[in-house]
C-alpha positions in Angstrom: -94.6 -107.6 52.6 -95.0 -107.7 48.8 -98.4 -108.8 47.8 -98.7 -111.5 45.1 -101.2 -110.5 42.3 -103.4 -113.1 40.7 -104.6 -112.7 37.1 -108.2 -113.3 37.8 -109.1 -113.0 34.1 -107.9 -116.5 33.7 -110.2 -117.7 36.4 -113.4 -116.2 35.1 -114.3 -118.9 32.5 -113.8 -121.7 35.0 -117.4 -123.0 35.0 -117.5 -123.0 31.2 -114.3 -125.1 31.0 -115.6 -127.8 33.3 -116.8 -131.1 31.8 -120.5 -131.3 32.4 -121.6 -133.9 34.9 -124.6 -134.9 32.8 -122.4 -135.7 29.8 -120.2 -138.0 31.9 -123.2 -139.6 33.5 -124.7 -140.1 30.1 -121.7 -142.0 28.9 -121.7 -144.2 32.0 -125.4 -145.0 31.5 -124.8 -146.0 27.9 -121.9 -148.3 28.9 -124.0 -149.8 31.7 -126.8 -150.4 29.2 -124.5 -152.1 26.7 -123.0 -154.3 29.5 -126.3 -155.3 30.8 -127.6 -156.2 27.3 -124.5 -158.3 26.6 -124.9 -160.1 29.9 -128.6 -160.7 29.2 -127.8 -162.2 25.8 -125.1 -164.4 27.3 -127.5 -165.6 30.0 -130.1 -166.5 27.3 -127.5 -168.4 25.3 -126.3 -170.3 28.4 -129.9 -171.2 29.4 -130.6 -172.5 25.8 -127.5 -174.6 25.7 -128.1 -176.0 29.2 -131.7 -176.9 28.4 -130.6 -178.6 25.1 -127.9 -180.7 26.8 -129.8 -181.6 30.0 -131.9 -184.5 28.6 -128.8 -186.3 27.5 -127.3 -186.8 31.0 -127.2 -190.5 31.9 -129.1 -192.1 34.8 -131.8 -190.4 36.7 -130.7 -186.9 35.9 -132.7 -186.7 32.7 -135.8 -186.7 34.8 -134.9 -183.2 36.2 -133.7 -181.2 33.1 -135.2 -177.9 34.4 -132.4 -177.5 37.0 -129.8 -177.2 34.3 -131.1 -173.7 33.1 -131.3 -172.7 36.8 -127.6 -173.5 37.2 -126.7 -171.6 34.1 -128.5 -168.5 35.4 -126.7 -168.8 38.7 -123.3 -168.9 37.0 -123.9 -165.7 34.9 -122.3 -163.1 37.1 -120.9 -159.8 35.6 -117.3 -160.9 36.2 -115.5 -164.2 35.7 -114.2 -164.3 39.2 -117.6 -163.5 40.6 -119.1 -166.2 38.4 -116.7 -168.8 39.7 -117.2 -167.7 43.3 -121.0 -167.7 42.9 -120.9 -171.1 41.3 -118.8 -172.6 44.1 -121.1 -171.1 46.7 -124.1 -172.5 44.9 -122.7 -176.0 44.6 -121.6 -175.9 48.3 -125.1 -174.8 49.5 -126.7 -177.6 47.4 -124.3 -180.2 48.8 -125.0 -179.0 52.4 -128.8 -179.1 51.9 -128.7 -182.5 50.3 -126.6 -183.8 53.2 -129.1 -182.4 55.7 -132.0 -183.9 53.9 -130.1 -187.2 53.5 -129.5 -187.3 57.3 -133.3 -187.0 57.9 -133.9 -189.9 55.5 -131.1 -192.2 56.8 -131.5 -191.7 60.6 -135.2 -191.0 60.8 -138.2 -190.4 58.6 -139.6 -187.2 57.0 -142.1 -185.6 59.4 -143.1 -182.2 60.5 -140.5 -182.4 63.4 -137.6 -183.7 61.4 -138.3 -181.5 58.4 -138.5 -178.4 60.7 -135.2 -179.4 62.4 -133.4 -179.9 59.1 -134.7 -176.6 57.6 -133.9 -174.8 60.8 -130.3 -176.2 60.8 -130.0 -175.2 57.2 -131.1 -171.7 57.9 -128.6 -171.5 60.8 -125.8 -172.6 58.5 -127.0 -170.1 55.8 -126.8 -167.3 58.4 -123.0 -167.8 58.8 -122.6 -166.1 55.4 -120.2 -168.8 54.1 -122.3 -169.2 51.0 -122.8 -165.6 50.1 -126.0 -164.6 48.4 -126.7 -168.3 47.7 -127.3 -169.1 51.3 -131.1 -169.2 50.7 -130.6 -172.3 48.6 -129.8 -174.4 51.7 -133.2 -174.4 53.5 -135.1 -174.3 50.2 -133.3 -177.3 48.8 -133.8 -179.2 52.0 -137.6 -178.7 51.5 -137.3 -179.7 47.8 -135.5 -182.9 48.6 -137.9 -183.9 51.4 -141.2 -182.8 49.8 -140.7 -183.1 46.1 -138.2 -186.0 46.2 -140.3 -187.9 48.7 -139.7 -191.6 48.5 -137.3 -191.0 45.6 -135.2 -188.4 47.5 -131.9 -190.1 46.7 -132.6 -190.0 42.9 -134.0 -186.5 43.1 -130.9 -185.3 45.0 -128.5 -186.8 42.5 -130.4 -185.5 39.5 -130.8 -182.1 41.0 -127.1 -181.8 41.8 -126.0 -183.2 38.4 -128.2 -180.9 36.4 -127.4 -177.8 38.4 -123.7 -178.6 38.0 -124.2 -179.0 34.2 -125.9 -175.6 34.0 -123.2 -174.0 36.1 -120.4 -175.4 33.9 -122.3 -174.2 30.7 -122.7 -170.7 32.3 -119.0 -170.5 33.2 -118.0 -171.5 29.7 -120.3 -169.0 28.0 -119.1 -166.3 30.3 -115.5 -167.2 29.7 -115.7 -167.5 25.9 -118.0 -164.7 24.9 -116.5 -161.3 25.7 -115.7 -161.7 29.4 -116.4 -158.3 30.9 -113.7 -155.8 31.7 -115.0 -152.7 33.4 -112.0 -150.5 32.8 -114.0 -147.9 31.0 -116.3 -147.4 34.0 -113.3 -146.5 36.1 -112.1 -143.7 33.8 -115.7 -142.3 33.6 -116.3 -142.6 37.3 -113.1 -140.9 38.2 -113.8 -138.2 35.7 -117.3 -137.8 37.1 -115.8 -137.6 40.7 -113.5 -134.8 39.7 -116.3 -133.0 37.9 -118.6 -133.2 40.8 -116.0 -131.9 43.2 -115.1 -129.1 40.8 -118.7 -128.1 40.2 -119.3 -128.0 43.9 -116.3 -125.6 44.4 -117.5 -123.4 41.6 -120.9 -123.1 43.3 -119.1 -122.0 46.5 -116.9 -119.5 44.6 -120.0 -118.0 42.9 -121.8 -117.8 46.3 -118.8 -115.9 47.8 -118.8 -113.5 44.8 -122.5 -112.7 45.1 -124.2 -110.6 47.8 -123.6 -111.8 51.3 -125.2 -113.8 52.8 -125.8 -115.7 49.5 -129.4 -116.2 48.4 -128.7 -119.7 46.9 -128.1 -122.6 49.3 -127.4 -125.4 46.8 -123.7 -125.2 47.5 -124.4 -126.0 51.2 -126.7 -129.1 50.6 -124.6 -130.4 47.7 -121.8 -131.7 50.0 -124.0 -134.6 51.0 -123.8 -136.1 47.5 -120.0 -136.1 47.5 -119.8 -139.1 49.8 -122.3 -141.0 47.6 -120.2 -140.3 44.5 -117.1 -141.4 46.3 -118.7 -144.7 47.2 -119.8 -145.3 43.6 -116.3 -144.6 42.3 -114.7 -147.0 44.9 -117.2 -149.7 43.8 -116.3 -149.1 40.2 -112.6 -149.5 40.9 -113.1 -152.6 43.0 -115.3 -154.1 40.2 -112.6 -153.4 37.6 -110.1 -155.0 39.8 -112.2 -158.1 40.1 -113.1 -158.2 36.4 -109.5 -158.7 35.3 -109.0 -161.7 37.6 -109.0 -165.0 35.5 -110.0 -162.9 32.5 -108.1 -163.7 29.3 -108.8 -160.3 27.9 -106.9 -158.7 30.8 -103.6 -159.7 29.2 -104.4 -157.7 26.1 -106.1 -154.8 27.7 -103.8 -154.0 30.6 -104.5 -151.3 33.1 -102.5 -149.9 36.0 -105.2 -150.2 38.7 -102.7 -149.2 41.3 -102.7 -145.7 39.8 -106.5 -145.8 39.9 -106.5 -146.6 43.6 -104.1 -143.8 44.2 -106.2 -141.3 42.3 -109.3 -142.5 44.2 -107.5 -142.1 47.5 -106.5 -138.6 46.5 -110.0 -137.6 45.5 -111.4 -139.0 48.7 -108.9 -136.8 50.6 -109.9 -133.8 48.6 -113.5 -134.6 49.3 -112.8 -134.3 53.1 -111.4 -130.8 52.7 -114.1 -129.7 50.3 -116.7 -130.7 52.8 -114.8 -128.9 55.5 -114.8 -125.7 53.4 -118.5 -126.1 53.0 -119.0 -126.5 56.7 -116.9 -123.4 57.5 -119.0 -121.3 55.1 -122.3 -122.6 56.3 -121.1 -121.7 59.8 -120.5 -118.2 58.6 -123.9 -117.9 57.0 -126.3 -119.8 59.2 -124.2 -120.5 62.3 -124.2 -124.3 61.8 -122.5 -126.6 62.6 -120.2 -124.0 64.3 -120.8 -120.3 64.2 -117.9 -118.4 62.7 -117.3 -115.0 61.2 -116.1 -114.3 57.7 -114.6 -110.9 56.9 -116.4 -109.3 54.0 -113.3 -107.8 52.4 -111.7 -111.3 52.1 -114.6 -112.8 50.1 -113.3 -111.8 46.6 -109.9 -113.4 47.3 -111.4 -116.5 48.8 -113.7 -116.8 45.8 -110.8 -116.5 43.4 -108.8 -119.1 45.3 -111.6 -121.6 45.5 -112.4 -121.1 41.8 -108.8 -121.8 41.0 -108.9 -125.1 42.9 -112.1 -125.9 41.0 -110.2 -125.4 37.7 -107.3 -127.6 39.0 -109.8 -130.4 39.5 -111.9 -129.7 36.3 -109.2 -129.4 33.7 -107.7 -132.9 33.5 -107.6 -133.8 29.9 -103.8 -133.1 29.3 -100.7 -132.7 31.3 -100.3 -129.1 30.2 -103.8 -128.2 31.4 -103.3 -129.9 34.7 -99.9 -128.1 35.3 -101.3 -124.7 34.3 -104.4 -125.1 36.4 -102.4 -126.3 39.4 -100.0 -123.4 39.0 -102.8 -120.8 38.9 -104.4 -122.4 42.0 -101.0 -122.2 43.8 -100.8 -118.5 42.8 -104.3 -117.9 44.1 -103.5 -119.5 47.4 -100.4 -117.4 47.7 -102.5 -114.3 47.1 -105.0 -115.4 49.8 -102.2 -116.1 52.2 -100.5 -112.7 51.6 -103.8 -110.9 52.2 -104.4 -112.9 55.4 -100.9 -112.0 56.6 -101.5 -108.3 55.8 -104.7 -108.2 57.9 -103.7 -110.3 60.8 -102.5 -107.3 62.9 -105.7 -105.4 62.3 -108.3 -108.1 62.9 -109.2 -110.4 65.8 -108.5 -114.1 65.6 -112.3 -114.9 65.7 -112.9 -112.9 62.5 -109.9 -114.4 60.7 -110.4 -117.9 61.8 -112.8 -118.9 59.0 -110.6 -117.5 56.2 -107.5 -119.2 57.7 -109.3 -122.5 57.9 -110.4 -122.3 54.3 -106.9 -121.3 53.3 -105.5 -124.4 55.0 -108.0 -126.6 53.3 -107.1 -125.2 49.9 -103.4 -125.8 50.7 -104.1 -129.4 51.6 -106.1 -130.0 48.5 -103.3 -128.7 46.3 -100.8 -130.7 48.3 -102.9 -133.8 47.7 -103.2 -133.2 44.0 -99.6 -132.2 43.4 -98.1 -135.8 43.5 -100.8 -137.1 41.2 -100.2 -134.2 38.7 -96.5 -134.6 38.6 -96.8 -138.4 38.4 -99.1 -138.1 35.4 -96.5 -135.7 33.9 -93.7 -138.2 34.2 -95.9 -141.2 33.0 -98.0 -139.5 30.3 -97.0 -142.1 27.5 -98.1 -144.9 29.8 -101.3 -143.2 30.7 -102.2 -142.5 27.1 -101.5 -146.2 26.2 -103.8 -147.2 29.1 -106.6 -145.1 27.7 -106.2 -146.6 24.2 -106.2 -150.2 25.3 -109.0 -150.2 27.7 
């Protein structure tokens, strides 16, 4: 069988060509800081407006102006859809609490027993989860109405509800009119960070295979645990970006194909599974856990080159040309590994070839997972570039 040769000189600078994780994380922290500062400023503005308007409400509501700023704070959620959902849950919880307290006043009289029953029932309703994170308002508001309202519980309830509603409306308007958040940038950065983390992990494995065996460093073995956490953070970023565009007027101007982001995320999660499997196979070869396997010494250089090539395919993602070239090199590296495994299969036992064959299969599956994404990007490069410009 003719053996396929891989130009390993192109694989040597892989680690130098990868985008540093710290740089990507730094950009994410800067964006998060700006978003939080804007949200804090909007909250302050909403509170100031609500407090200014609160005394002008008619009737008994002007006796309870301090609940308007509270309503404004409740409505200030990072996304518009989240703000509206949070506002609806808050008003719902207040209405339920006022109804419970009103039942105590109408059908009985406030006492230790009736108050305890009302608060307990409020806590039971809150435990259903229907009112989200605002469920605590139900038992607390029952107490407020019965204790603070006292003999004027009906006026207190009405004033409380009106002022809270005013604050919520003000908060929603401020959130809607002043740069409603779009978290598209976070998706790009999180996906880039995900690829970089996966690529860096594979580089560590490739370097460990190229060094003396067994390797002295064990960071490549413990690093696999962080991959799941990174995957979770990326999924949360994509979900938040999806929510941030709902009911957001800025979403019409700054359009983004979130379906493509979900597809890329699913691909990288698939890649993560195989990267973790490669790590488990090699830890089994070194320390005998989780399963003891054998790794042939003469196959380590080819395995190292193939894994380094996959790392490059994940790390070089800035342009279509880079992605295609890196994927082609990784495919060649896999072919070289497969050819060597075929050459040695008749001279080695299955137990000594099992680890290398398992890694080879994982590499093949990683490349198969990345290939549709790479070719899709190649066909839709103008659209992808437009998406980056308008985010």
